[in-house]
GUNU-176118 format. One record per residue (C-alpha): residue number from 1; residue in three letters; x, y, z negated. Coordinates in steps of 0.25 Angstrom, whole numbers, m for minus. Layout:
<pts>
nr, rest, X, Y, Z
NUM, ALA, X, Y, Z
...
</pts>
This chain:
<pts>
nr, rest, X, Y, Z
1, MET, 237, 268, m734
2, ASN, 232, 272, m745
3, LEU, 240, 285, m744
4, LEU, 237, 286, m728
5, SER, 223, 283, m730
6, ARG, 223, 295, m740
7, ILE, 229, 304, m733
8, ILE, 220, 304, m719
9, LYS, 207, 302, m729
10, ASN, 212, 316, m736
11, PRO, 202, 327, m733
12, ILE, 212, 335, m729
13, THR, 219, 328, m717
14, GLN, 206, 323, m711
15, LYS, 204, 340, m710
16, ARG, 218, 340, m705
17, LEU, 214, 327, m694
18, LEU, 202, 334, m690
19, ARG, 209, 346, m687
20, LEU, 219, 340, m678
21, LYS, 210, 332, m673
22, GLU, 202, 345, m668
23, MET, 217, 351, m663
24, LYS, 214, 340, m649
25, ARG, 228, 344, m644
26, ALA, 235, 342, m657
27, TYR, 228, 328, m659
28, ILE, 229, 322, m644
29, SER, 245, 327, m646
30, LEU, 244, 319, m660
31, TRP, 241, 306, m652
32, ILE, 248, 309, m641
33, ILE, 262, 309, m651
34, SER, 257, 297, m657
35, ILE, 255, 288, m646
36, LEU, 270, 292, m640
37, TYR, 276, 290, m655
38, VAL, 269, 277, m655
39, VAL, 275, 274, m640
40, SER, 287, 279, m643
41, LEU, 290, 267, m654
42, GLY, 288, 256, m643
43, ALA, 297, 264, m635
44, GLU, 306, 254, m630
45, LEU, 296, 245, m626
46, ILE, 292, 256, m615
47, CYS, 307, 261, m611
48, ASN, 318, 251, m611
49, ASP, 331, 243, m605
50, ILE, 328, 232, m614
51, PRO, 317, 223, m610
52, LEU, 304, 220, m616
53, TYR, 306, 205, m613
54, VAL, 316, 196, m606
55, ASN, 313, 182, m602
56, TYR, 327, 175, m600
57, LYS, 329, 158, m597
58, ASP, 315, 155, m603
59, ARG, 318, 167, m615
60, SER, 312, 177, m621
61, TYR, 319, 189, m626
62, PHE, 315, 203, m631
63, PRO, 325, 213, m630
64, VAL, 318, 224, m634
65, PHE, 316, 218, m648
66, LYS, 328, 210, m650
67, TYR, 342, 211, m645
68, TYR, 349, 202, m635
69, PRO, 363, 200, m629
70, ASP, 368, 201, m617
71, ASP, 372, 188, m620
72, THR, 358, 184, m621
73, PHE, 355, 186, m606
74, THR, 369, 187, m598
75, GLY, 378, 176, m605
76, SER, 387, 187, m606
77, GLY, 391, 184, m620
78, LYS, 389, 198, m622
79, GLN, 381, 204, m635
80, THR, 379, 218, m631
81, ARG, 368, 224, m625
82, PRO, 362, 216, m613
83, ASP, 358, 225, m600
84, TYR, 346, 220, m596
85, HIS, 341, 227, m583
86, THR, 355, 219, m579
87, ILE, 352, 207, m584
88, ASN, 338, 207, m577
89, ASN, 342, 210, m564
90, SER, 355, 200, m564
91, PRO, 355, 188, m557
92, LYS, 356, 178, m570
93, PHE, 343, 184, m576
94, THR, 335, 184, m562
95, GLN, 337, 170, m558
96, ASN, 329, 166, m566
97, ILE, 314, 171, m565
98, GLU, 310, 170, m578
99, ASN, 320, 178, m583
100, THR, 311, 192, m585
101, MET, 315, 204, m592
102, VAL, 301, 215, m596
103, PHE, 306, 228, m598
104, PRO, 300, 240, m603
105, PRO, 294, 250, m593
106, ILE, 303, 259, m592
107, ALA, 315, 249, m593
108, PHE, 326, 257, m597
109, GLY, 333, 262, m611
110, PRO, 341, 272, m618
111, TYR, 354, 264, m617
112, ALA, 350, 258, m602
113, SER, 365, 261, m592
114, VAL, 364, 263, m578
115, ASN, 373, 254, m570
116, PRO, 384, 261, m563
117, ASP, 384, 254, m551
118, SER, 367, 256, m550
119, ILE, 370, 271, m547
120, VAL, 370, 274, m533
121, VAL, 381, 283, m529
122, ALA, 380, 291, m515
123, ASP, 391, 286, m506
124, VAL, 396, 301, m502
125, VAL, 396, 312, m509
126, THR, 394, 327, m503
127, ALA, 401, 338, m511
128, ARG, 397, 353, m507
129, PHE, 407, 364, m510
130, ASN, 401, 379, m512
131, PRO, 413, 390, m514
132, LEU, 411, 399, m524
133, PRO, 420, 411, m529
134, MET, 430, 407, m540
135, ILE, 428, 413, m553
136, GLY, 438, 411, m564
137, THR, 441, 418, m578
138, VAL, 455, 423, m587
139, ASN, 455, 428, m599
140, VAL, 467, 437, m599
141, ARG, 477, 443, m612
142, GLU, 481, 457, m612
143, ASN, 494, 454, m603
144, TYR, 486, 446, m593
145, THR, 490, 431, m596
146, ILE, 479, 423, m595
147, ALA, 473, 416, m608
148, ARG, 462, 407, m603
149, SER, 456, 405, m589
150, ALA, 444, 400, m583
151, SER, 443, 395, m568
152, PHE, 455, 404, m565
153, GLY, 465, 394, m562
154, PRO, 461, 396, m547
155, PHE, 460, 411, m545
156, ILE, 478, 408, m546
157, GLY, 479, 393, m542
158, LYS, 480, 388, m555
159, THR, 473, 380, m565
160, ASP, 467, 387, m577
161, ASN, 476, 381, m586
162, GLU, 489, 384, m578
163, VAL, 484, 400, m580
164, ARG, 485, 402, m594
165, ASN, 493, 412, m598
166, LEU, 497, 417, m584
167, ARG, 496, 432, m581
168, LEU, 485, 436, m573
169, THR, 491, 447, m567
170, ASP, 500, 438, m559
171, PHE, 490, 431, m552
172, PHE, 481, 444, m549
173, LYS, 483, 458, m550
174, ILE, 473, 465, m559
175, PRO, 467, 478, m556
176, GLU, 469, 489, m564
177, SER, 453, 491, m566
178, ILE, 453, 475, m572
179, ARG, 466, 478, m581
180, ARG, 458, 491, m587
181, ALA, 446, 481, m590
182, VAL, 454, 472, m597
183, ALA, 463, 480, m605
184, VAL, 449, 487, m610
185, ARG, 443, 472, m615
186, PHE, 458, 470, m622
187, SER, 455, 483, m630
188, ASN, 442, 479, m635
189, GLU, 431, 489, m628
190, SER, 420, 487, m621
191, THR, 417, 486, m607
192, SER, 410, 483, m596
193, ALA, 412, 472, m582
194, PHE, 423, 475, m575
195, SER, 429, 468, m562
196, ALA, 439, 470, m551
197, VAL, 443, 464, m538
198, THR, 458, 460, m538
199, LYS, 467, 449, m531
200, SER, 475, 438, m536
201, ALA, 489, 436, m531
202, ASP, 488, 430, m518
203, GLY, 477, 441, m515
204, LYS, 465, 436, m516
205, ALA, 454, 443, m521
206, THR, 447, 441, m535
207, ILE, 437, 448, m543
208, ILE, 440, 450, m559
209, SER, 431, 454, m568
210, LEU, 429, 457, m583
211, ALA, 416, 454, m590
212, THR, 409, 465, m600
213, PHE, 417, 467, m613
214, ARG, 414, 470, m628
215, LYS, 421, 474, m638
216, ARG, 425, 465, m649
217, LYS, 430, 464, m663
218, LYS, 443, 461, m657
219, SER, 450, 462, m644
220, PRO, 450, 452, m635
221, LYS, 463, 443, m633
222, THR, 458, 441, m617
223, VAL, 449, 446, m606
224, ARG, 443, 438, m597
225, LEU, 445, 441, m582
226, THR, 435, 436, m572
227, PHE, 440, 431, m558
228, ARG, 430, 429, m547
229, GLU, 435, 426, m532
230, PRO, 425, 436, m523
231, VAL, 416, 430, m513
232, THR, 413, 438, m500
233, LYS, 408, 435, m488
234, GLU, 422, 433, m482
235, THR, 426, 425, m493
236, PRO, 431, 412, m484
237, ASP, 420, 401, m489
238, ALA, 410, 409, m494
239, GLY, 396, 402, m495
240, GLN, 404, 389, m488
241, LEU, 399, 376, m491
242, TYR, 408, 364, m490
243, GLU, 404, 349, m490
244, ILE, 413, 338, m491
245, THR, 408, 324, m492
246, PHE, 414, 312, m500
247, ASP, 411, 296, m500
248, ARG, 413, 286, m511
249, GLU, 428, 285, m510
250, LEU, 429, 301, m510
251, ASN, 434, 301, m495
252, SER, 429, 314, m488
253, ARG, 419, 314, m477
254, SER, 416, 323, m467
255, GLN, 408, 338, m471
256, SER, 393, 336, m467
257, SER, 389, 350, m469
258, ALA, 389, 360, m460
259, GLN, 400, 370, m467
260, ARG, 411, 358, m467
261, GLY, 421, 364, m477
262, PRO, 435, 361, m478
263, ASN, 439, 346, m481
264, LEU, 438, 349, m496
265, TRP, 442, 334, m500
266, SER, 455, 336, m494
267, GLU, 460, 348, m500
268, LEU, 458, 342, m515
269, SER, 473, 337, m517
270, GLU, 475, 322, m517
271, GLY, 477, 321, m533
272, ALA, 462, 326, m533
273, GLN, 457, 318, m522
274, GLU, 465, 305, m527
275, LYS, 458, 309, m541
276, GLY, 445, 309, m534
277, GLU, 444, 294, m530
278, VAL, 442, 288, m545
279, GLN, 429, 296, m545
280, LYS, 420, 288, m533
281, LYS, 408, 280, m542
282, THR, 397, 291, m542
283, ALA, 394, 305, m538
284, ILE, 397, 310, m551
285, MET, 411, 307, m551
286, TYR, 412, 313, m535
287, PHE, 407, 325, m544
288, ALA, 418, 326, m555
289, PHE, 427, 324, m542
290, PHE, 423, 336, m537
291, LEU, 421, 345, m548
292, ARG, 438, 340, m553
293, PHE, 444, 340, m540
294, VAL, 435, 351, m533
295, LEU, 429, 361, m541
296, LYS, 443, 361, m552
297, LYS, 451, 362, m537
298, ARG, 443, 371, m531
299, ARG, 453, 377, m523
300, LEU, 456, 365, m515
301, ALA, 442, 365, m513
302, VAL, 436, 377, m506
303, PRO, 444, 390, m503
304, MET, 435, 397, m516
305, PRO, 437, 387, m527
306, ALA, 425, 386, m535
307, CYS, 416, 378, m529
308, SER, 401, 375, m533
309, LEU, 400, 358, m530
310, ALA, 387, 349, m525
311, LEU, 387, 334, m523
312, LEU, 377, 329, m513
313, CYS, 377, 314, m515
314, PHE, 370, 306, m504
315, ASN, 370, 292, m496
316, THR, 365, 295, m482
317, GLN, 356, 307, m485
318, PRO, 358, 320, m493
319, GLN, 351, 317, m505
320, GLY, 349, 321, m519
321, CYS, 362, 320, m527
322, TYR, 367, 337, m530
323, ILE, 375, 339, m539
</pts>
């Protein structure tokens, strides 16, 4: 105390305090921070899922200051941390009107968990499919064998793992202009971006493009080609929006929009439908189902495989829940 008194009475300290008081914003800010700090020391008395006071069977408890096991209030024999909100709403606790719990103003804490049964889940989920042009990339070696693939598999009806080490020229007719552009990159010469239209083995038009290339210290071992599905006004289903509705049992219901697309659910394989049966609990599970079995099996969904997906959850009228 003597040291503190000495510091406060020090002339230099007095000058600094007077100067601080003259700076009104700084002085007020200091008081605000000090008050908030003092309030934070009692934060558990303001926001906590543990009650401040419990009166149970004519006995008083103060759980916020002392730990009481679950067995104290439920007789379960468990020595774990009790869920006071559940106990407060239990018939055993409420049957005696003298039993009371006094919670802080905000009766939630950092360790509180939500009971899954208390979450309201919509009875109906509507998925909207908007066809987008397919796009994928491949890294090819000098002999046009595929070293790596990203979303290229659907172009030739295979998965990305299956196309590895296959020869690209077996599935696409590579224009001479593209061959020259690829050769320039393998020779490690700077060149600009380039694209050309070609056709696959089944006659479908595809745009092949190469990005701008700059000379490197070493010649590249692979060159990346980007494949795009061309979209024109004549493209089937261009701009079309499809809807399909599911109930909790994943049974398909009739589409509700004016544009009624094909029955997308029936086009999925039986294995995909059976695997989807385990995902019934929440709308998030429905979303994961579509990502796994629709987006990855895009050719089963719509003619142009890549899809953007939005979920609309509702009970009787559409409301809120877009994902």
